[in-house]
matplotlib code that plots the C-alpha trace (Angstrom):
import matplotlib.pyplot as plt

x = [41.8, 40.9, 39.7, 36.5, 33.3, 30.6, 27.6, 25.0, 22.2, 22.2, 20.7, 17.9, 14.5, 15.4, 12.7, 12.3, 11.7, 13.5, 16.2, 16.9, 17.6, 14.6, 15.1, 18.0, 16.1, 17.2, 14.1, 12.7, 9.8, 7.5, 4.2, 2.4, 4.4, 7.4, 9.8, 12.2, 15.4, 17.1, 16.4, 17.8, 21.3, 21.6, 24.8, 25.8, 29.5, 29.7, 30.0, 27.1, 29.3, 30.1, 26.4, 25.5, 28.2, 27.1, 23.5, 24.6, 26.4, 23.4, 21.0, 23.4, 23.3, 20.8, 22.6, 26.0, 24.7, 23.3, 26.6, 28.6, 26.4, 27.0, 30.8, 30.7, 28.9, 31.5, 34.4, 33.0, 32.6, 36.2, 37.5, 35.7, 37.1, 40.6, 40.2, 39.0, 41.9, 44.4, 42.9, 43.0, 46.6, 47.8, 46.1, 47.8, 51.1, 50.8, 49.9, 52.8, 55.2, 54.1, 54.4, 57.7, 56.4, 57.6, 60.8, 61.9, 61.2, 57.6, 57.2, 58.3, 56.1, 53.0, 53.8, 54.3, 50.9, 49.3, 50.9, 49.8, 46.2, 46.3, 47.5, 45.0, 42.1, 43.0]
y = [22.2, 25.0, 28.5, 27.9, 28.0, 25.4, 26.7, 26.5, 27.5, 23.9, 22.9, 25.5, 23.9, 20.8, 19.3, 21.3, 19.3, 17.2, 15.2, 12.2, 8.6, 6.6, 2.9, 2.8, 4.6, 7.9, 10.1, 13.6, 14.3, 17.2, 18.2, 16.5, 13.4, 11.3, 10.6, 7.7, 8.5, 5.2, 1.9, 0.4, -1.1, -3.9, -5.7, -3.6, -3.7, -1.1, -1.9, -1.2, 1.5, 3.1, 3.0, 4.8, 7.5, 8.0, 8.5, 10.9, 12.9, 13.0, 14.1, 16.9, 18.3, 21.1, 22.2, 22.0, 24.1, 26.7, 26.9, 27.2, 30.0, 31.8, 31.2, 32.6, 35.7, 36.3, 35.6, 38.2, 40.7, 40.0, 40.5, 43.8, 45.0, 44.0, 45.9, 49.0, 48.7, 48.5, 51.6, 53.5, 52.4, 53.5, 56.9, 57.3, 56.2, 58.7, 61.5, 60.7, 60.5, 63.9, 65.5, 63.8, 62.5, 58.9, 57.0, 54.3, 51.8, 53.1, 53.1, 49.5, 48.4, 50.0, 48.5, 45.1, 45.2, 46.4, 43.5, 41.0, 42.3, 42.0, 38.4, 37.5, 38.9, 37.1]
z = [10.2, 7.7, 8.5, 6.4, 8.4, 8.2, 6.3, 9.0, 6.6, 5.4, 8.7, 8.8, 8.8, 10.7, 12.9, 16.1, 19.2, 21.9, 20.1, 22.4, 22.8, 24.0, 24.7, 22.3, 19.5, 18.2, 18.5, 17.9, 20.2, 19.4, 20.9, 18.0, 17.3, 18.0, 15.1, 15.2, 13.3, 14.0, 15.6, 18.7, 18.3, 15.8, 14.7, 11.7, 12.2, 15.0, 18.7, 21.0, 22.7, 19.4, 18.4, 21.7, 21.2, 17.6, 18.7, 21.4, 18.8, 16.5, 19.3, 20.2, 16.7, 17.3, 20.4, 18.6, 15.8, 18.2, 20.1, 16.8, 15.7, 19.0, 18.6, 15.0, 16.3, 19.1, 16.7, 14.3, 17.1, 18.3, 14.7, 14.4, 17.7, 16.7, 13.4, 15.3, 17.8, 14.9, 13.3, 16.6, 17.3, 13.8, 14.2, 17.6, 16.1, 13.2, 15.6, 17.9, 14.9, 13.5, 16.9, 17.5, 20.8, 20.5, 20.7, 18.2, 21.0, 21.3, 17.5, 17.3, 20.2, 18.6, 15.1, 16.7, 18.4, 15.1, 13.3, 16.0, 15.8, 12.0, 12.2, 14.8, 12.8, 9.5]

ax = plt.figure().add_subplot(projection="3d")
ax.plot(x, y, z, "-o")
ax.set_aspect("equal")
plt.show()
C-alpha cells in the first residue's frame, strides 16, 4: 500500500441518486429517471455470488468516496495538529534548555516525542 491518495476529483460529476440493486440490476434511481448500469446476472465467468458482491461494491461507490473524503479531511487535521504540537514542544524544549530547567532525561523524552510526531505526520 502506498501513501499516495486517490484523486477523488476524477469522480466529481457522477450521477446523483440512489445507487442500488433492483431485481439483480445495478441501478441509479433519480427523481427523473432510472438508469440501469448492468444487467441481472448472466454467466460471464463469474459466479452469481461474485456478481452480487461486485454489484454491492459498485453501488457503495458514492458512499465510499464520501467516507474517504471525510477521512482525508480528518487526516489533514491530525497532521496539522501534530505539526503544531512538534513546534510547541521544540519551543518549550529550547526555553527549558536556555533556562537550564531540564535534565538530560527530560531533554531526551521531549526529543523522542518530537521525533515520533514527525514520523507520524510524514
